N, C-alpha and C positions, 0 to 999 in steps of 0.2 A: 407155533406164533402164526396167526392167520394174515396170509399176503393179499394185498389187492389184486384184481385182475384188472391191468392196465388195458384200456381201448386207445391205442395209438393207429390213428389212420394214416396209411402210406397210399397216397395217391400216386399210381404208376401209369403213365402215360407214354407211350412212344409214338411220335409224330414225324412225317416226313412231306416233302412235296409231292409225293406221287400216289400216298394212300392215305385214305382216311386214318385218323388217329386209331390206332390199333389198341385196344384195351384189353388187359389180363386182370381179370378176377378172380382172387383165391383168398381163402379164409384161414389163416393159420393161428391155433389157439394152443398155447403151451399152459396147460393148467398145472398150479401147484398143487399141495395135497389137500388145502382147503382154501376157501377165497370168500371175499366180503361181498354181500348181497348187492350192496349200493355200488360198487364198482362193477358188477355184473349188469345190474340196470343202465348204467353209463354206456355200456358195451351195446347193449340193445339199442339206447338212443341212437347211438352213431349209426348202425346198420340201417335203422328205420329211416335216419336222414339221407343215407345214401341211396335208399331204395325210391325215398320220395323224388329225390334230383333226377335220378336214372327214371322214373317215369313220368317226369315232367317233359313237357314240349317246350317250356319256356327257357328254361335256364341253359341246359346243354344238350340242346337237340341233336339228335343222330351221333351223340358221344355219351360214354356211358363212364363211370367212376369205378375203379378196381379199388381195392383196401386188401390190407394184409394187418393181422392185429397178432401181436403178440405179449406175452405178459413181462412186463419190464421190471416186475419184483422177482423174476425167476433167476436164481443165481446161475443156473445152467444157461439159460438163453438171453441174458441181458446184453453185454456188449457185442456178443457174437452175431445176434440180428441186427444191431446197430449198424457195425463195421461191415457187414454184409451190403447194407444199403447204399453205403456210401462209398464203397469199392467198386472197381470196373476189373472186370477178368482176374478177381482175386486179390488186387492190391489196391491201395489207396494212393493216387497221384497228386502232388502238389502243383497247383495250375497256377499260370502266370494270370489268367484271365478267367473269370468265372464262366464267359460266354463260349468258352472252348468245352465244357463239359454237360453232357447230358447224363442225367443221374438215373438210377433206377427208380427212384422216388422224386417227386417235386415239392411234395408237403407232407409233414407230420402232424398229427393230432395228439397230444399228450407230451409227457407221462402225466400222471395226476399230481403227484407230489413235488413240492419246491425243490427238495434237496436234488431229486432224479432229475428234475429238469435243469438244474444248475450243473450236474454233472455231464448230462448229454449235449446240452446245447452248443457249447463250444465246438463239438464234432460236425454239427449240422451247419454251424456258420462257416466253417471253412470253405463251403461252397454256396453259402447263403440260401442253403435250403429253408424254407420258411417252418416255422413251428407255432402252430396255433393252438394255445393251451387252454383248457377248459377247468383246470382244478388248482393250479399252481399261483399262490396269491402272495408269495413272498415280495416284498419292495424291492429287493436287491435285483430281480429279474428286469426292473425298469431301467437297468443300466445298459444302453444301448453300446456303450463301447465294449463290455463284455459279453453281451447277449444281441447282437445286432439284428439277428434274423429271428427274434423271439416276440410273438405277440399273443395276447391271451382274450379271452371272452368274459373270463371270470375278473370279480373284482380284486383289486389290490389291496394289502393289508392296511395300507395307509386309509382307506376309505371304510374297512371295516373297524379299524380302532378309532378313528373319529366319531363313528357311530356310537361306540360304547362308551366313549367320554361324553357325548351329548345324553345320552341315557343318563349317565351317573349325575350329570349338572342339573338335568330336567328334575330329577328327584331329591337334590341337594345334599347327596351323599358324599361324604369326604372322607371317610376311612375304610379304604378297601384292600382286597388281597387279590394277587395275580397268579393264578396255577396255569402253567405251561407242561409242555411235554418236550422230549429233547429234539425234535426234528426240527428243520431249519424254519419251517413256516411258522412253530409256534415262538420260537426264539426271535425271529424277526418281528413278531406281533408285540412281545416283552419290550423290544427295544423301542419299537415306535410308541408304544404306551407311555414308557418312561419319556421320551424326549417330548412328548405333547403334554405333560404335566406342568411343565414351567410355568405356563400362564394362567393356571388354574388353581383353584383352592382344594384339588382332590389330592389326598395323601395316600402313596403308595406303602400302606404298613406291613406288608408281608409279600414276599415272593417266593415262588417255589418250582422247582422243575420234577415233572413226574418221569420215573423210569420203572422198569420192570421190577428193580430193586427197593422202591419207594416203600415206605412205613406210613401207609395211609392213615392208620391210628394216630400216629405222633404228629403228621401234618395237622389232621383235623383238631388234635388237642392244642397245638400251637394257636391254630384261627381262635379257638376258644379264649385261650389264655390272653390273647390280644385284643378280646372282645371286638372281632371283627364280624359285621353283620352281611357284608355286601362282599362276593366271592365271585371273580372273574374266571372262568375256566376255558382258556383259550387254548386248547389242546387237540391233539389227533383223537378221533371218535373212541378207539379202543382205550386208550389212557381215560378220556373222560368219562367213559360209561364205567369203568371198573372204579373211578374215584367216586362216582356219585353211588355207585352200589355200597361202597364202604361207608360213606355218610349214612346211608339209610341202616347199614348192620350196626353201627356205632351209636344210633340214636341221636345223629344232628339235629337240632329243631331251629326253628324259625330264623333261617338265612334267606338271603336273596342270593339266588345263583345266576350270573350272566351268562348263557352258553354261546360258545362261539359258532360258527357257520358250521364248522363238521359235524356237530350233533345236536343243533337246535330242533332239527326235525326228525330226531331219533324215533322209531315206532314202537320200540320195546319198552324204554325206561319210564313212558308217562304210564304204562300199565303195570309197574311193578308196586307190588303192596308196601306201603310205608313211603313213597315218592312225596306224598304232600306233606308228610311230617316234616321233612327236611326243610320245607319253607317254599318260597315262590320262585319259580324258574321263568326267566325272561331270557329269550333267544333272537338271536340276530341271523338273518338268511337272505339270499337274494331273492327277490321276489318270485315264488313259483309260478311258471307261466304253463296253462295245461298245453298238451300236445295232441291236437286233433288227429285221430287216427292210430295214436299209440297203442292205445288198449287192443285193437283189433288185430294190429301187426303183431303183437306179443303173442296173442291167442293163435294166430295163424302159424306163427314160427314155431309154437311149441306142437302144432300138429304136425308139421312137416317135420320136424325133428324127429319126432315118434315114428316117423314112416321112413325114416332115412337110417343106413347102415351105421352102426356108431362103433365098429371095429375095422382096422386094416385088411383083416382077412375077408371081411364080407364086401370089401370095395374094390372094384375091378382097377388093376394095375396101382391101388394106393392113391390114385388122383385126387380124391377127395378126403382122403384120411385124415388130413389136419383140420377137418371140420368138425370132427368127432369130439365128444364133451361128455364123458362119462358122469362127471360129478353134476354137469347141469341138468340132467335128467331128474334130479330129486328135486328142483325149483319148480314150483308150478307158477302158471301165469299171474294168479292173486298175489303171490309173493313178490314179483317182480313189479306188478303194478302198484303195490302198496308201499313198496321201499322208499327210503328216504329220496325224495326228487330235488334235493338241493341244487345239485351240478346238471340235471338234465337240460336246461335250456342253454346254459353255458356250452354243454356237449354239442346240442343241436345246431346253434348259430355258428359255432368253430367250423362245422362241415359245411355249413350255407355259405359261411364267408369265402371258404376255399372255391367252393362252385359259382360263385359270383365271381371272384377275380379271374377265374378261368373263363367265365363267359365274356368278360371284356377282352381277354388277350387272345381268345379265339374268335373274336370278331362275330359272335353268335346274335342271330336275329330269328326270326320265327320260321325262317326258311331253313335255318341250320347253321353250322359252325365253320368256318373255313377250315380247310385241310392242308393250307398252304404255310401255316405257322409253327414252328419250332419252338416248343415252351420249355425254355430254361429256368430253374429254381429261382434265380435273382429276379428274373422277369414277373413271377408270380409274386415273390414277396412285395416287390415295389407295388404292384397292382392291390396287394390285401392292405399296404399301408393306406391306399386311397381309397378303402372300401367307405362305402356310404349307401346303406340299403335298410329297408324296414322289413322283419318278418314276425308275424304274428302281434303286429301292433307294436312293437320294439325296435327302437332305432340302432342300428349297429355301425359303430365308428370307432376308429382308433386315434390315439392321439400321439405326439411325438415321440413317446415312450414305450408305446404299443400296446398301452392299456385302453381299456374300453371307456370313451368319453361320457356315456350316460348309464349310469347303472340304478337300478331301482332295489331297494331293500325294503324286507319287511322286518317289522319287530313283533315277536310272537309271545304269547303266554300262554304256558301250559294249564290249561282248565280242569275243571274237575272230571270232565269225562275222558280225559287223557288225551285230548288233542291239542295242536298248536294252533292257537287262535290268533289271528292278526290282530294287534292292539295299536300299531303305529306304522309310519312308514319314514323312509328316507331317500330322497334323489340327489343324485350328483349333480344332474343336470341343472346348470346355472339360469336355465330360463324358467325353471319351476319357481311359482312364488313363495310356497311354503315347503321347503326341501325337508324340513325335519317336524314330525307331529307323532303325539302318543295320546291315546284316549284313556286317561286315567280311570275313568268308570268302569271300563271292560277288565280291570284288573284286580283279581281276589287275593288279599293277603292272607296267606295261609298262617294258622297258628297266630291269630289275632295281631299280625303284624301291621305295622303302618307304613306308609309311603314315604317315609322321612326317618332317617336313622341320625342320632347324634355322634358326634365323634370329635376328635380334634381337629380343629382347624389350623391348618398348615402354618399360616401366618402368625398364629400364636406360639408356636413352639420353635419354629425355626426362622431365621432371616430370610427375607424374600428373595436373597440373592444366592442362598445356600444350596446346595445339591437336594432338588424336590424330594429324592427318596429316602433321605436320611431324615427322618421325621420325629423320632421320640427317643428319649434316653431309656435302656433297657433298666429293667428292674435288677434288683441286688441278686436275686436268684437266675438271672438271665445274663447272657453275652451275646456279641456281636462281633463279627470279623469286620475289618474296615471296609466302608463302602457297600457293606451289606444292606438289604432291605428289610430284614427281619431279624427279629430276636430269637436267641434259641436257649432253652433251658441248660443251665449249667449243670453237670453231671455232679453227683454226691458222691463222693468218695470216702470209703474205708476198708479195710482189711477183713473180709467176711470169714466166717469159721472154715468155709469151703475152699478158701483159696489154697491153692498146691503148697505155696510156701508156708503158709500159716499150719497148714496139717503136718508138713515135715518139722516144723518146729514144735509142735504139740506132741508128734511122735517121739522127738528127741527129748523132749521133757519128761515124757514117759519112761524112756530109756534111761535117764538119769536117775528117776525114783527108783526103778528096778535096780540099777546099780548101786544105789546108796542101800537100800533095803539088803542087797546080797552081801554089802561090807559090814552092815550091822550085825547079821547072822555070823559071818567069818569071824569077827572081831568078838562077838559073844563067845563062841566056842574056843576061841585062844585068848580068854580075857587074861588068864593068868601068864602068858607067854612074855617075853621080853620085848617083843616087837610092839605089841599092842601097848604094853605100860609105857614105852619108850615115846610111842606116838601121843600121850597123853591120857592113857587109860580111860576112866569115865567121862573125861572130857571129849574124848572122841564120839562117844555117843550123842553128846551134847550138840557137837559141831555138825555131825550128820543130820541130826534132826532138824537145825536150824538151816542147814543146806536144804535139806527137802522143801522146808515151808517157804524159803525165798523163792524156789525153782516155781512153786505152784502160781507165782505171781505171772509167769508168761501166758496162762491161759486167759488171763483179763486184757491182753493186749488185742483181742480180736473180737470182733462182731461191732456193731453200732455202739459208740460210746455212751454210757450212762454215768451218774454219779456214782453207782456202787463199785462198776467196774474201774473207774477212774480211780477213786479211793485205794481199792482193793491192789491195783496193779504196782502202785508204789508204795502203798504201807506195809504190805508183806516183805517186800523185798529190801526197803531201807531199815526195817525192825530186825529181822532175823539175818539178814548179811552182814549188818553192824555186828550182829553177838557174834558170827561168824570170826570176823576181823578182831573182835576182844578176844576170842579162844586163841588166836594165831599170835596176836601181841604178847597175853599170859605165856604162851608156848614158846615163844621167842625170848621172851625174858626169862623163863625157866632153865632153857638149854645154856644160856650164858651164865644164869646162877650156877648151874651145876659143874659147868668146867671152869669156871673162872671165879665166881663169888665163893663158892663154896671153900677153896682154898685160901683166898685173900681176905675175904670178910665171913668167917664161921659164923657168927653171932647173927648177924643179918640174914643169913640163909636158914639157920634153925628158927629164928622168929617167923620167918615166910613160911615154913615147912607146917611149924606149929600151929599157927592160927588160920591155914588154909587160905592165903593170902590171894591164890589164882582165883578161888570161887567168889570171894568177896568183889575183886576187880571185875570179875564178869558180871556179875549182879548189879554192880552199879553202873556198868555200860548199858545195860538192858534197862533198868529203870529210867537212866536218863534219856536214853533215845527213846523211850516209849512215852515219857511225858512231853520231850520235844514235838513228835509226831502228833501227839494227842491234841496239844495245844494248838499248832499249827493247822492242822487239818480240821479242828473245831472253828477256828477263826476265818481259815480262808481254804477249803477242801479243793481238791482238783476237780474241775467240773468239765463237762462235755462241752465243746465251743465250736462254731462253724467257722473257719478260715476261709474268708472270702477275698483276701488280699493277696494271697501267695500265687494264684493263677486266676487269670480271669474267666477260662471256661469250666472252672470245677469249684466245688464246695468241698473242703477237706474237713471232714470230722475227727476231731481229736480232743485229747484232754489237756487243758490249760493248767498249769501249777504257778503259784504265787510267787514273788521275788522272795519270799521267806524262806524258800526252800534252801538257802544259803545255810540256814540255821541249824537243820539237822544234818546237811552236809558236811558241816565243820566236824562234828564228831567222827564221821566215817571218815574224813580225810586225816584226823589226827592219828586216829588207830591204825590206818593203814601206814602213816609216816613212822610211827613207832614200832610197826612190825619190821617195816625195812631196816631201820636204824638197829634193832637187836640181831635181826637175822644177819645183817652185814657184820655185825662184831663177832658173830660166829664164823666167819670165812675161813679161820685158821684150825677150826676143830679136826678130829680125827678124819680121815678120809673115807672109811667106810661108815662114819656115823654122820648121815647126811640130812638130818632134819631141817637145821639152817639152812642148808644149801636149797632143799625142797620149798622151803618157804620163800626164799627170796625168787626162786623161779616162777613161783605161783604168782608173787606180787608184780613181778615184770610184765607177764601174760595180763594182769588186771589192768595195770597201767596202760598197757597198750590198747588193751580193748576200749578202754573209756576214752582215750584221745581219739582212737578212730572214730567212736560215737560222735564225739563233739564236733571234731570236724565236718562229719557227715551232716549234723543239725544244723550246722551253719551255712553249708552248700545248698542243701536240698530240705525243701519243707512240704514235699509231696506225701500222700498217704502210707507210702512204704517207708518212712521214717519211724512209724511204730513198729514195723518187722525189725530195723536196725535195733530198735530199743530191746526188744524182745531176745533178740539175738545176742547183744551184750550182756543181758542177765544169764542167758543159758551159758555163754561163752565164759562168765565170771564163776559160775557153779562148776562146769566140767573141769575148769583150771585147778580148782581145789581137789577134785578127784583125781585126775591126771597127774598132778605135780606131787600131790602129798599121800593121798591113799592107796593108789594103785600100787606104787614101787613096794609098799609094806605087804599089801595083798600077795605080791610075786614072792616076797621072801617067804611070807607063810606057807603059800602052797608049792614054790619050785625050789627054795633054799633053807629048808629046815634046820641044816647044819648051822646057820647063822641066827637063828630064832632059839638061842640057848642063854642061860644065864651065864656061863662061862664065857663065852664069847665077847659078850656085852661087858662084862666084868674085866676081861683081857684089854679091851679098847680102852676102858677108862682109866686103868692103871696105868698103861703105858703114857697115854696123854698127860697125866697127873705127874709121872715121874719126869717127863719131858718140861712140863712147866717148872718143877721145883728144881730141875738142875740148871734153869737158866737165870 
């Protein structure tokens, strides 16, 4: 992460009645791993201003300013240096009166960012050490109850935001987006912008905060979806540059970009290939004031630095080691001079404001300054508040909030040659006749843009007394949090084949099919054995085949729903599983027949066996269910639908079935009921002959499974309901294997002594004798 090099001026003057002010001048520069060139330029401007003042015989004759510079962004030297400044003999004292304290420093210039200023300002305010700031523009810092010693020479956000609104109104734009970053300055700008919209026809259609994790493509796509043509980017320079580069990368076209003062004079972005394709860029900045002599100063400093030792080892006693800056040697004078000059005059005038205040306090005249004045920080603060002087034809004065009374702004347009061309101005001085003006003819609207965009007029879509940033109803495919300023695409939810739970269920289905195949082979090898015959003989193979066919339906519950998989997921299961239930109903009836009807109703039993009654009943069940399914699915098939009502932030893709589903569920319910009745009738069958008990246990599992699914479908409507459905299908299939077939496989493999004709005949004979004797 690139850190700013903060130029904080610490004016350190020790004065007493017996000695002319002794000035200690030293230069401490704690360099981060990397630094921004614009901040390095501000540091050089500060040094230039101090040198000019020290060389002047008019401002502070016979007195020199000393300064200490440190990197406020450095995690290592941040508060350590600040606490050192306000301490005495290594401790910080709470004083009853500010005139009891002579501090190490009497003024501070900086730090650059608003949040950093808000953090350290209370520390300096304890002793009313004035902070004259050159870059922090948050309007929060105008609160003198919280920040009594804070003044600034840079513009407040309230003026910057007012200028942005004037530009928007000038071109009659009314459908805009505001893109900010997470820092205090940008967030303050957003809040001010919202607060100033009430009496305008401007609608804030979208607001977004940029951070390191922001998906620029998603944000740009949202801007496209909302048809927003005017985008305000009021963010720190690094965030804004990254966002604009993403706009170029993703081929965003024909927009108007309003650049905040942090990046409106950026030197690198206008040279990027494709910058003109994204649209027209209009920026706001304080009017750039040339600093006479600054260019020569930079070249001279560069030469002196090259001739100066750059390491502590080369420096006698290490006294000037803190002036070493290895990384600075790679910066050429041309780069410094050509860097963004946005805050140069603010830095320059901050230093001069301190010097003029000292001039008045020390009673300076052409002969010199008094050596009988002890300067306390609170005295300098009072004098700074009374500042009233002109420098480079600019008037410097502070209002009651510590903000500059007169600020001159330039409106710039990034022209075809990559330069920030001035096309308008804005003056906060009430004495100016025309405070705001733009020359439309100087602006070239790239990509055939026009200077007016159609949009939604706020008064047409919301009541005038309503919140001005809640302007539109989101589309059906969008949603918005309460009080949000923009709509977000609703996520489309379904269960893909790659979902871990889906993979688990499909694997489980594969295992079931493999087990079914293994049971078929085992039963085929033991086809003539009593266990297979008692389980149903040939009916077992029909049962296992239908079980496999119904289980295949699990694979159609995943992926994006289509008409085909919606039909197959229900058709396969309802048809073939109904046949399974038909087989069990017949099997339950046969068990009761063998043990009860054969002795009490021999003729009926003989007729049933002679005419293969079980196969006729199964065939009837199959044909009847097939006709029902075909009729219903032809008239009203299950279709994929987009559920937009269950969740406001999601669109659930699912298969919808008509209410006629009850028609083909009736047969399934009747068969399950018959199974249960017949199996219950066989509860008193021989202990070792547990066919009926196995079917009863299976039916209990089946009923429990589907009661659970029905409950879940009432309480939950998300995408995972399809998983519950697939799990219910799979559970229904596994219950047949575990409750009915696996016990028989166990006997065949591990208890062959029970798989004999004699064993089964003995069981039946004993049961028949018991029945006859009753």
